[in-house]
ZAFI-394186 format. One record per residue (C-alpha): z negated, x, y negated; residue number from 1; residue in one letter. Coordinates in steps of 0.001 Angstrom, whole numbers, plus 500000, padded with zeros to 6 digits. Each point is the difference from the previous one (the first is absolute). Example, Ala and Ser with C-alpha at 12.3 -4.5 7.8 and 13.67 -1.06 7.14 Angstrom:
2
<<492200,512300,504500>,1,A>
<<500660,501370,496560>,2,S>
//
This chain:
362
<<068160,648863,727460>,1,M>
<<496152,499715,499850>,2,V>
<<498231,497834,502702>,3,V>
<<496222,499164,499812>,4,T>
<<498264,500061,503452>,5,D>
<<497704,497025,500137>,6,V>
<<497072,499814,502512>,7,Q>
<<497699,496953,500244>,8,C>
<<501494,498712,496686>,9,G>
<<498968,503179,498167>,10,I>
<<502630,502597,498759>,11,P>
<<499286,503096,501941>,12,A>
<<502580,502619,498780>,13,K>
<<503435,500152,498353>,14,V>
<<502748,501230,502234>,15,V>
<<503332,501383,498547>,16,M>
<<503005,499080,502149>,17,I>
<<503074,502116,499544>,18,I>
<<503427,500139,501509>,19,Q>
<<501324,502907,502014>,20,R>
<<503005,500921,502105>,21,V>
<<499581,501444,503481>,22,V>
<<502470,501371,502560>,23,L>
<<500721,497073,502191>,24,N>
<<502323,501743,502566>,25,S>
<<502008,503177,500417>,26,R>
<<503823,499860,499906>,27,P>
<<500218,502743,502695>,28,G>
<<501299,503490,499259>,29,K>
<<503588,498797,500155>,30,N>
<<499553,496606,498433>,31,G>
<<500745,498731,496565>,32,V>
<<496852,498843,498096>,33,P>
<<499755,496342,498858>,34,V>
<<497674,498100,497757>,35,A>
<<498235,498581,503069>,36,E>
<<498636,503438,500856>,37,N>
<<497480,499309,497309>,38,F>
<<497470,497240,499705>,39,R>
<<497909,498622,497060>,40,M>
<<496340,499470,500434>,41,E>
<<497078,498633,497848>,42,A>
<<496842,502352,500509>,43,V>
<<496694,500441,498091>,44,P>
<<499430,503037,497778>,45,L>
<<496533,501443,499706>,46,P>
<<498244,498828,496771>,47,D>
<<498502,503333,499349>,48,K>
<<501375,503539,499744>,49,I>
<<497991,503253,500811>,50,T>
<<499741,503277,498060>,51,D>
<<503399,501689,499697>,52,G>
<<502042,496792,500517>,53,Q>
<<502251,498019,497790>,54,V>
<<501019,496277,500183>,55,R>
<<503405,499293,498671>,56,A>
<<502582,497149,499645>,57,R>
<<503267,500966,501292>,58,T>
<<502943,499842,497588>,59,L>
<<502905,501614,501803>,60,Y>
<<500860,501286,503468>,61,L>
<<502828,502201,501010>,62,S>
<<502295,499531,502953>,63,V>
<<501611,503086,501290>,64,D>
<<502322,501143,502955>,65,P>
<<497517,502516,501376>,66,Y>
<<497777,496934,500994>,67,M>
<<502403,499154,502793>,68,R>
<<498532,503081,501822>,69,C>
<<496439,498600,499548>,70,R>
<<500987,496848,501896>,71,M>
<<500314,502094,503163>,72,N>
<<497028,500932,502196>,73,E>
<<501127,503603,499389>,74,D>
<<501306,500754,496569>,75,T>
<<501715,503179,501140>,76,G>
<<498308,501735,497083>,77,S>
<<496782,502001,499679>,78,D>
<<499330,498733,496552>,79,Y>
<<500518,496216,500479>,80,L>
<<497624,497734,501836>,81,L>
<<501257,496964,501845>,82,P>
<<499021,496539,498850>,83,W>
<<497801,498281,502609>,84,Q>
<<500758,496480,501250>,85,L>
<<497981,497307,498292>,86,S>
<<498801,502575,497507>,87,E>
<<500832,500036,496272>,88,V>
<<503125,501928,498943>,89,A>
<<499913,502491,497096>,90,D>
<<502072,502104,497887>,91,G>
<<500570,500813,496330>,92,G>
<<498201,497563,497623>,93,G>
<<498816,499485,496503>,94,I>
<<496984,497919,498706>,95,G>
<<497542,499407,497390>,96,I>
<<496365,500837,500454>,97,V>
<<497612,497019,499979>,98,E>
<<496747,501785,501009>,99,E>
<<499342,503773,500380>,100,S>
<<497134,502090,501460>,101,K>
<<502128,503125,499632>,102,H>
<<499387,502314,497074>,103,A>
<<503724,500500,499323>,104,N>
<<500965,496248,499716>,105,F>
<<498897,497138,497778>,106,A>
<<500895,496331,499859>,107,K>
<<503452,499453,498706>,108,G>
<<501384,503295,501068>,109,D>
<<503419,499977,501683>,110,I>
<<499908,501894,503201>,111,V>
<<502324,500899,502927>,112,T>
<<499859,501275,503533>,113,S>
<<502395,501008,502769>,114,F>
<<497923,498036,502440>,115,N>
<<499550,496686,498206>,116,W>
<<499248,497107,502496>,117,P>
<<502392,497117,499780>,118,W>
<<497347,497717,498679>,119,Q>
<<499557,497901,496779>,120,T>
<<496677,501858,499331>,121,K>
<<498759,503200,501499>,122,V>
<<496893,502088,500221>,123,I>
<<500899,503727,500112>,124,L>
<<498445,503392,500079>,125,D>
<<500308,501315,496442>,126,G>
<<501121,503344,501445>,127,R>
<<503272,498382,501178>,128,L>
<<500816,498802,496486>,129,L>
<<501779,501400,497035>,130,Q>
<<499687,498582,496410>,131,K>
<<503373,499247,498299>,132,L>
<<500964,500060,496431>,133,D>
<<502128,496947,499171>,134,P>
<<501279,501613,496858>,135,Q>
<<501909,502594,501996>,136,L>
<<502369,497146,501167>,137,V>
<<499697,497764,496965>,138,D>
<<497912,497528,502044>,139,G>
<<502525,499674,502859>,140,H>
<<497299,500633,502655>,141,L>
<<502358,499383,502956>,142,S>
<<501920,503138,499004>,143,Y>
<<496948,502039,501245>,144,F>
<<501043,498911,503583>,145,L>
<<503574,500947,499399>,146,G>
<<501846,502274,497548>,147,A>
<<496619,501158,498452>,148,A>
<<498213,500295,503412>,149,G>
<<500493,501157,503438>,150,I>
<<503642,498894,500015>,151,T>
<<500868,501984,496934>,152,G>
<<498033,502961,501155>,153,L>
<<501887,500084,503255>,154,T>
<<503279,499914,498189>,155,S>
<<499019,502542,497366>,156,F>
<<498168,502492,502102>,157,L>
<<502582,499659,502833>,158,G>
<<502755,501035,497538>,159,I>
<<497942,502688,498388>,160,K>
<<498642,501473,503238>,161,E>
<<502846,499500,502516>,162,K>
<<503187,499228,497885>,163,G>
<<500391,503399,498213>,164,H>
<<501757,498231,497128>,165,V>
<<501058,502543,497297>,166,T>
<<500955,499024,496473>,167,L>
<<503540,500949,499302>,168,G>
<<500970,500596,503590>,169,A>
<<502355,497053,500139>,170,N>
<<498304,498568,503084>,171,Q>
<<500901,496601,501655>,172,T>
<<497169,497916,501438>,173,M>
<<500371,497136,502449>,174,V>
<<497219,497440,500534>,175,V>
<<499900,497720,502997>,176,S>
<<497941,496777,499687>,177,G>
<<500760,500491,496419>,178,A>
<<498994,496472,498921>,179,A>
<<496571,500245,501609>,180,G>
<<496782,501058,498367>,181,A>
<<500389,503766,500538>,182,C>
<<503817,500129,499886>,183,G>
<<500352,498254,496613>,184,S>
<<497565,502393,498436>,185,V>
<<501126,503115,501768>,186,A>
<<503581,499606,498725>,187,G>
<<498866,499777,496485>,188,Q>
<<497656,503040,500359>,189,I>
<<502792,501961,501497>,190,G>
<<502009,499463,496948>,191,R>
<<497014,500813,497708>,192,L>
<<499271,503234,501916>,193,E>
<<503640,501185,499573>,194,G>
<<502403,498525,502587>,195,C>
<<503486,499466,498428>,196,S>
<<500919,497211,502424>,197,R>
<<497871,497432,501852>,198,V>
<<501421,497600,502715>,199,V>
<<498019,497315,501569>,200,G>
<<500497,498172,503376>,201,I>
<<498648,496460,500408>,202,C>
<<500785,496714,501771>,203,G>
<<501521,497480,497500>,204,T>
<<502460,500024,497116>,205,D>
<<497296,498595,497783>,206,E>
<<497712,502995,500685>,207,K>
<<502862,502367,499452>,208,C>
<<500625,498420,496584>,209,S>
<<496403,500234,499025>,210,I>
<<499833,503713,500936>,211,L>
<<503024,500858,497812>,212,V>
<<499452,497532,497063>,213,S>
<<496136,500222,499756>,214,E>
<<498791,503060,501804>,215,M>
<<502415,502658,498831>,216,G>
<<501691,500756,503337>,217,F>
<<503645,501283,499599>,218,D>
<<501139,497963,503043>,219,A>
<<498730,498024,502893>,220,A>
<<501151,499257,503505>,221,I>
<<499469,496783,501913>,222,N>
<<499630,501323,503497>,223,Y>
<<500826,496542,501481>,224,K>
<<503455,500199,498541>,225,K>
<<502577,502487,500930>,226,G>
<<499560,503532,501291>,227,N>
<<496957,501852,498668>,228,V>
<<501439,503541,500756>,229,A>
<<503267,499184,498207>,230,E>
<<498276,498567,496916>,231,Q>
<<497685,503051,499839>,232,L>
<<502884,502412,500130>,233,H>
<<501625,498089,497093>,234,K>
<<496931,499708,497856>,235,L>
<<498598,503546,500800>,236,C>
<<503125,502188,499789>,237,P>
<<497958,503177,499558>,238,A>
<<497716,499147,503067>,239,G>
<<496383,499084,500083>,240,V>
<<497339,502468,498890>,241,D>
<<496825,497843,500156>,242,V>
<<499394,497070,502349>,243,Y>
<<497103,497723,499436>,244,F>
<<499681,498404,503462>,245,D>
<<498213,496642,500251>,246,N>
<<501843,498491,502987>,247,V>
<<501127,502474,502678>,248,G>
<<502469,498883,502747>,249,G>
<<503745,499726,499639>,250,D>
<<499837,500099,496111>,251,I>
<<498216,503240,499967>,252,S>
<<502362,501461,502632>,253,D>
<<502925,499188,497672>,254,A>
<<498346,501620,497028>,255,V>
<<498994,503135,501843>,256,I>
<<503597,500494,501133>,257,N>
<<500940,500353,496317>,258,Q>
<<497080,502216,498820>,259,M>
<<500746,503471,498639>,260,N>
<<498795,503359,501183>,261,Q>
<<496344,500709,499178>,262,N>
<<499376,496363,498895>,263,S>
<<496815,497981,500393>,264,H>
<<498869,496740,501642>,265,I>
<<496869,498427,498573>,266,I>
<<498580,498140,503040>,267,L>
<<498234,496988,498321>,268,C>
<<500359,497326,502683>,269,G>
<<501962,498850,502958>,270,Q>
<<499889,496163,499662>,271,I>
<<502972,499502,502328>,272,S>
<<497897,501608,502681>,273,Q>
<<496676,498394,499467>,274,Y>
<<500629,497183,502466>,275,N>
<<500904,502570,502730>,276,K>
<<497741,501907,502239>,277,D>
<<501057,503436,498849>,278,V>
<<498044,503013,498570>,279,P>
<<499771,500549,496267>,280,Y>
<<502044,501546,498619>,281,P>
<<502635,498813,502427>,282,P>
<<502159,502769,501441>,283,P>
<<503576,500172,498799>,284,L>
<<502877,499553,502370>,285,P>
<<501053,503308,501592>,286,P>
<<503297,500310,497968>,287,A>
<<498226,499112,496796>,288,V>
<<497258,502456,500713>,289,E>
<<502565,502723,500591>,290,E>
<<501482,499222,496571>,291,I>
<<496558,500214,498492>,292,R>
<<499303,503349,501399>,293,K>
<<503423,501523,499418>,294,A>
<<499790,498963,496309>,295,R>
<<496332,501127,499639>,296,N>
<<498985,496442,498790>,297,I>
<<496282,499600,499683>,298,T>
<<498416,496932,501501>,299,R>
<<496173,500156,499828>,300,E>
<<497421,497286,500300>,301,R>
<<498566,499088,496603>,302,F>
<<496497,498505,499533>,303,L>
<<499006,499230,496481>,304,V>
<<496364,500224,500952>,305,L>
<<500350,503657,500551>,306,N>
<<500513,500471,496246>,307,Y>
<<496810,498342,498625>,308,M>
<<499484,502844,497462>,309,D>
<<503334,498933,498295>,310,K>
<<499407,496199,499948>,311,H>
<<498244,499707,496627>,312,E>
<<502721,501964,497920>,313,A>
<<502755,498334,501947>,314,S>
<<498680,496528,499252>,315,I>
<<499771,500869,496343>,316,L>
<<503667,501141,500035>,317,Q>
<<501095,496812,501796>,318,L>
<<498113,497824,497473>,319,C>
<<501547,502026,497117>,320,Q>
<<503586,499418,501328>,321,W>
<<499242,496276,500486>,322,I>
<<498630,499578,496391>,323,K>
<<503038,501879,498670>,324,E>
<<502505,497737,501928>,325,G>
<<501239,502884,501983>,326,K>
<<498692,498706,503312>,327,L>
<<500819,496313,500639>,328,K>
<<497647,497922,502318>,329,V>
<<501232,497409,502331>,330,K>
<<497562,497778,501940>,331,E>
<<500169,496962,502231>,332,T>
<<496846,498071,499413>,333,V>
<<498789,497348,502496>,334,V>
<<497011,497679,498902>,335,K>
<<497160,499277,502373>,336,G>
<<498165,501763,502785>,337,L>
<<501316,497391,502443>,338,E>
<<503442,501353,499365>,339,N>
<<499442,503553,500822>,340,I>
<<501212,499808,503512>,341,G>
<<503230,498620,498813>,342,G>
<<500297,502731,497374>,343,A>
<<499538,502568,502687>,344,F>
<<502721,498481,502150>,345,Q>
<<502312,499761,497022>,346,S>
<<499414,503704,499055>,347,M>
<<500611,501171,503578>,348,M>
<<503289,498118,500141>,349,T>
<<501203,501210,496628>,350,G>
<<499626,496727,498168>,351,G>
<<498425,501408,496902>,352,N>
<<500936,502375,497104>,353,T>
<<497637,502679,498824>,354,G>
<<496232,499906,500742>,355,K>
<<498622,497121,501934>,356,Q>
<<496798,498719,498346>,357,I>
<<497835,497061,500815>,358,V>
<<498103,498429,497051>,359,L>
<<496668,498772,501248>,360,I>
<<498313,498900,496774>,361,S>
<<500423,500417,496207>,362,E>
//
């Protein structure tokens, strides 16, 4: 929205009014986040940019589980900064350049940043931006926030670097949080990389059906129904060789109990623990830790940002699989910046399937 400032009946200057979302309150380290933790505001955006800056219109914003840590005063991480009260939130985003004073960008370019403010329009330092090629994803720009972006990279590089998947080794992979952004991609990549059997764990029968019928999983377990350990024993008769762990807690304890000697845990996330005041990664219960040590099961923290040198080639591989139809993409898209708080709450309570995307403008 553009507003003209009038002084003494004479137009003085044009002011651009944008919408933004700020952190309204903190849920507390042990609290469950709700939409009301965020607040929408109308604020002016400077009408001029300086050398090295880019002004862009926001197209898509990403909502991710790791952001729960940023709602705390202390994120518990040395690479994540906390959101500040009454300050704009930020995360992965995509936009289109409207004006540029940076040599690498021109009007009309599609750009992305890991620190995109939750605003309808932004002014950013060009050094924080990457130019995107829409042709890599056949114009599905939101994929760059999911399967062809940081989510896909986390799944792909986690499996490559920590999973030790070997073609022809007849390995079984289990994925927890399997219907989520990382999980739904990880299971498919496990298959593409050589796992002979992939089993997912999620929270509804509908999600289980999607994993098997659309995403290529061999089987899926609804952890809210029946005994997870018994179902794992039935569906993984040869044990578990690779575990892509998105959730932690009781589910992970059940999986680790059935892991084989010299197997591997890919420690992607611990969403079941994010609303609790515990260190990351959370320690395993003593009995489970004893099993891990006795069977020489690796469980190492994985941070995709430590593999920046492999990002470009990995993105190209992910995009190729998507184009070939080998990697299916599932998204839950919510329209409107005003709904981003609700989208965040839904994601944290398991209400969505695949990547959670908020469409800001088209």
